[in-house]
C-alpha positions as CSV (number, residue, x, y, z in Angstrom):
1,M,151.8,48.8,127.3
2,I,153.2,52.1,127.9
3,F,152.7,55.1,125.5
4,P,153.3,53.7,122.0
5,L,156.6,55.4,121.3
6,E,157.5,53.5,118.1
7,E,154.0,54.3,116.6
8,L,154.5,57.8,117.4
9,I,158.0,58.2,115.9
10,E,156.7,56.3,112.6
11,Y,153.5,58.7,112.6
12,D,153.8,60.8,109.4
13,K,150.7,63.1,109.8
14,N,150.1,66.1,111.9
15,M,151.5,65.5,115.4
16,Y,149.3,68.1,116.9
17,E,146.1,66.3,115.5
18,I,147.1,62.9,117.1
19,T,148.0,64.6,120.5
20,A,144.9,66.6,120.7
21,A,142.8,63.3,119.8
22,A,144.6,61.2,122.4
23,S,143.9,63.9,125.1
24,R,140.2,64.1,123.9
25,R,139.8,60.4,123.8
26,A,141.4,59.9,127.3
27,Y,139.0,62.5,128.7
28,Q,136.1,60.6,127.3
29,L,137.4,57.2,128.6
30,S,137.8,58.7,132.1
31,M,134.4,60.5,132.0
32,L,132.5,57.5,130.7
33,D,134.1,55.1,133.2
34,D,134.9,52.8,130.4
35,P,135.3,49.2,131.2
36,D,138.5,49.0,129.3
37,I,140.2,51.2,131.8
38,E,139.9,48.4,134.6
39,T,141.5,45.8,132.3
40,F,144.3,48.0,130.9
41,E,147.4,48.0,133.1
42,D,148.8,51.6,132.3
43,K,147.4,55.2,132.2
44,V,144.2,56.2,130.4
45,V,146.3,58.4,127.9
46,S,148.3,55.2,127.0
47,L,145.0,53.4,126.4
48,A,143.6,56.2,124.3
49,A,146.9,56.4,122.2
50,R,146.8,52.8,121.6
51,Q,143.2,52.8,120.5
52,L,144.2,55.7,118.0
53,F,147.3,54.1,116.5
54,T,145.6,50.7,116.0
55,D,142.6,52.4,114.4
56,E,140.2,51.1,116.9
57,V,139.0,54.6,117.4
58,E,139.1,57.0,114.4
59,F,139.2,60.9,114.7
60,R,138.7,63.8,112.4
61,I,139.3,67.6,112.8
62,E,136.1,69.5,112.2
63,P,136.3,73.0,110.8
């Protein structure tokens, strides 16, 4: 799976938040050497975005 473009187009919330969350999640995955990275065929950022758009991972903006 490549970066989920359809989900990105249909996303009706703050685009900055989802971008920042995907970037942070990709960093977490790479630093933790997550086993999902080995089974996922594409880039870590695509995996992070998929996790966010499918609600596998939730995010929130802290004040």
